C-alpha positions as CSV (number, residue, x, y, z in Angstrom):
1,V,7.3,-8.0,-14.1
2,Q,9.1,-6.2,-11.2
3,L,9.3,-2.5,-11.2
4,V,12.1,-0.4,-9.6
5,E,11.6,3.4,-9.2
6,S,14.5,5.9,-9.2
7,G,15.3,9.5,-9.8
8,G,13.8,11.1,-6.6
9,D,15.9,13.8,-4.9
10,L,15.8,17.0,-2.8
11,V,15.1,20.0,-5.1
12,Q,14.1,23.6,-4.6
13,T,10.7,25.0,-5.5
14,G,10.5,25.5,-9.3
15,G,13.0,22.7,-10.0
16,S,12.6,19.7,-12.2
17,L,13.1,15.9,-11.8
18,R,12.7,13.0,-14.1
19,L,11.6,9.8,-12.3
20,S,12.3,6.4,-13.9
21,C,10.6,3.1,-13.5
22,A,12.7,0.2,-14.8
23,A,10.9,-3.1,-15.5
24,S,12.4,-6.5,-15.2
25,G,10.6,-7.6,-18.4
26,S,9.0,-6.3,-21.5
27,I,6.3,-3.6,-20.9
28,A,5.4,-3.2,-24.6
29,S,2.3,-5.3,-24.2
30,I,1.2,-3.9,-20.8
31,S,-2.0,-2.0,-21.3
32,D,-2.0,0.4,-18.4
33,M,0.8,1.9,-16.3
34,G,0.8,4.8,-13.9
35,W,2.6,6.9,-11.3
36,Y,1.2,7.3,-7.8
37,R,2.4,9.3,-4.9
38,Q,1.9,9.2,-1.1
39,A,2.7,12.2,1.1
40,P,3.1,11.9,4.8
41,G,-0.2,11.5,6.5
42,K,-2.1,11.3,3.2
43,Q,-3.6,8.5,1.1
44,R,-1.8,7.3,-2.0
45,E,-3.0,9.1,-5.1
46,L,-2.8,8.6,-8.8
47,V,-0.6,11.2,-10.4
48,A,-0.5,10.1,-14.1
49,R,-1.7,7.2,-16.1
50,L,-0.7,6.0,-19.6
51,T,-2.6,3.4,-21.6
52,S,-1.3,1.3,-24.5
53,S,-3.5,3.2,-26.9
54,G,-1.9,6.4,-25.8
55,L,-4.6,7.8,-23.6
56,I,-3.1,9.9,-20.8
57,Y,-4.6,11.0,-17.5
58,Y,-3.1,13.6,-15.1
59,A,-4.3,14.6,-11.7
60,D,-5.5,18.2,-11.6
61,S,-2.8,19.0,-9.1
62,V,0.0,18.2,-11.5
63,K,-1.6,19.0,-14.9
64,G,0.6,21.1,-17.1
65,R,3.7,20.4,-14.9
66,V,4.3,16.7,-15.5
67,T,4.6,14.4,-18.5
68,I,4.3,10.6,-18.4
69,S,6.0,8.6,-21.1
70,K,7.2,5.1,-21.8
71,D,10.2,3.7,-23.7
72,N,9.4,0.2,-24.7
73,A,12.9,-0.5,-26.0
74,K,14.3,0.3,-22.6
75,N,11.3,-1.2,-20.6
76,T,11.1,2.0,-18.7
77,L,8.3,4.3,-17.6
78,Y,9.2,8.0,-17.0
79,L,7.6,10.9,-15.1
80,Q,9.1,14.3,-16.0
81,M,8.2,16.8,-13.4
82,N,8.7,20.6,-13.8
83,S,7.9,23.6,-11.7
84,L,7.9,21.5,-8.6
85,K,6.1,22.8,-5.5
86,P,6.5,21.8,-1.8
87,E,3.2,20.0,-2.0
88,D,4.7,17.6,-4.5
89,T,6.8,16.2,-1.7
90,A,6.0,12.5,-1.5
91,V,7.2,9.0,-2.2
92,Y,6.5,8.2,-5.8
93,Y,5.6,4.8,-7.1
94,C,5.0,3.3,-10.5
95,K,2.6,0.4,-11.0
96,I,1.0,-1.8,-13.6
97,I,-2.7,-1.0,-13.4
98,P,-4.7,-2.6,-11.9
99,L,-3.0,-5.8,-10.7
100,G,0.7,-4.8,-10.3
101,S,2.4,-4.9,-7.0
102,W,3.9,-1.8,-5.3
103,G,7.7,-1.2,-5.3
104,Q,9.8,0.6,-2.8
105,G,9.1,4.0,-4.4
106,T,11.4,7.0,-4.8
107,Q,11.4,10.0,-2.5
108,V,10.8,13.5,-3.9
109,T,11.3,16.4,-1.5
110,V,10.7,19.9,-2.6
111,S,12.0,22.7,-0.4
112,S,10.4,26.1,-0.1
């Protein structure tokens, strides 16, 4: 299954974005998917994770501001991000956990 991220943009502090991760095949049976991000000069970090049983993990830095969800009918994973901050600026990637490959990512830039 190949994943393609989209939805990144330049927004002002406090703005919102919804990132999408479109899969080339069915994701209904995939047990674990997540969103990661990598800011310039920093290591890639896990932002949010969703398991097939509905368990959700959010990094402390985004908790309360982002929501991860999945639409099996559309084979798409989403990340709704609200109250964006300049420190959210990064390239965002979706991934099948743990063995999926990395896509090209989508750039999110938050201006102050």
